[in-house]
N, C-alpha and C positions, 0 to 999 in steps of 0.2 A: 736731522730733518728725515732722513732714509729709514734711520731706527723710530722714526715716532712712527711714518706712516706703515714700517712692517709691521708693526704692535698695531696698528688699529685695523689693517687688510685681516690680523691672523682674528682681531675680535670681532669683527664684522663677519667671517668665515664660523666661527663657534657660535654666533648669534643665529646663521644661517643654519648651523646643524641642530639647534636646539631649537629653535622655530617647525624646520621637519620632524623632529622626533615630536614635538606637544601636537601637530598636526595630526601625525600617525597614528598618536595613542587616542585622540579625540575619533579619528576614524573608526579604530578598533572599538573602541568602545561604541559609537553609531552603531556599525555593524552588528555587534553585538546587540543591542537594543532592536535594529531592523530583523534580526533573525527571529527573537521571541516575539517579537509583536505580529510577523508573518508567519509563526509556527503556531501562536494561537488564532490568530483568523483564520487561518487553515483549516485547524482543528476543529473550530466552528461551525464554520461553514458545510466542512464533509458531514459533523454531527448532524444540523439540520436537515441535509438532504435524507441521511441518511434515516432520521425521524420521518420522512415521508415517505419511505419506501415501504409496500406490504407484500410478505411472504408468504405464499400459501404452497403447501403441497398436495397431492392426490395419492401420495404412495401408501399403501396399505390393502387394497382390493384386487388390482393386477396391475403389473408393468406392462403388457404387451398383450394384443389379440391380434389370433386369427381369423378370421371370418367373424363368426358368433360364440367364437370360444375364446376365454378369456384366460393366460395364462397367470395363476397365482403368485402374490410374491415369496409365498412359503418354497416357491420350486427353485427360485434363483440362490437359495443357499445349498442347493444339491452340488453344485461343482466343489464349494467349502467342504462339505461334508467328503465326497470321495475323493480329495486333495488328502485328506486328514488321512484316510484309511490307508492312501497307499503312501505316505508318509512312514505308519505305522510296519504296513504290509511287504514293501518293495525293498529290494537290497542298494537299488539305486532309487537314492531319492531327490534325484532332480526332475522327473517325469512328477512327483508329487508338490514339490515345489512350484512348477508351471500350473498344476491345475489349481492349487489352493491360491496362486494370483491372480490366474484368470478369473476367480469365483470370486475372491476379492474386489477386482477391479471392476468385474460383472455388476455387485452388488452397486458400489460406489458410483458407477454411470447411472446405474437404472436411480438413484435416490437425487444424484445432480437432472437428470432430464424427469423426474416428476416436479420441480421446483417452478413456481409461476410468481414473477414477480410483478409488481406492481405499482403505480403512485397515487397518492393518494390526490384526493383534490384542493388545491391550494391556490389562493389570490396570486396575481403578479408580482406586487409585491413583496410577499414574504419570498417567491422566487427569485427576483433579482438580489435580495440580501443575502439568501444562502448560496447561489452560485455567486455574487458579485463578491461575497466574503471568499470562497475557496478560490476564486481568479487571484483577488490580490492577496490574497495571502501568501498561495505558491507563486505569485510574479515576487514577491518581496522575497521570500526564500533563494529563488532562483537568482535573483540579483545579486544578493550575498554570497550564495555557495558558488558561484560561474562568474564572478567578478574577476578582469584581469586588470592588474596592478599597472 
């Protein structure tokens, strides 16, 4: 009888291990499905949000005004050109690289500072759909990625 009880206990343990393994496989499959559904929802929401943003620029005439005198945009190329000349003329090229780098940084900053971003007029339903999709998809992604077992 003791031998039979031991066999039944071993079978119960094996059954529990098999059941836990099946649950883990189902959970992993569900996690993968949740991840891709969340990714699709998040991407759709962000796409819809970005479709309703208008980006304009005023770069092209002048980037800075000093009183009534406007500094033309062509003038911001001057540090880059001076840096290139310094790279070819000077023995210590570090100063040329610094001037050239600052010129490129200055150009990038003037382009970024001239950008104006505004929102297209949309109704409340579309607003809720866009941000709801992005929030729900982001929540699903976070749930799968940062879940503790």
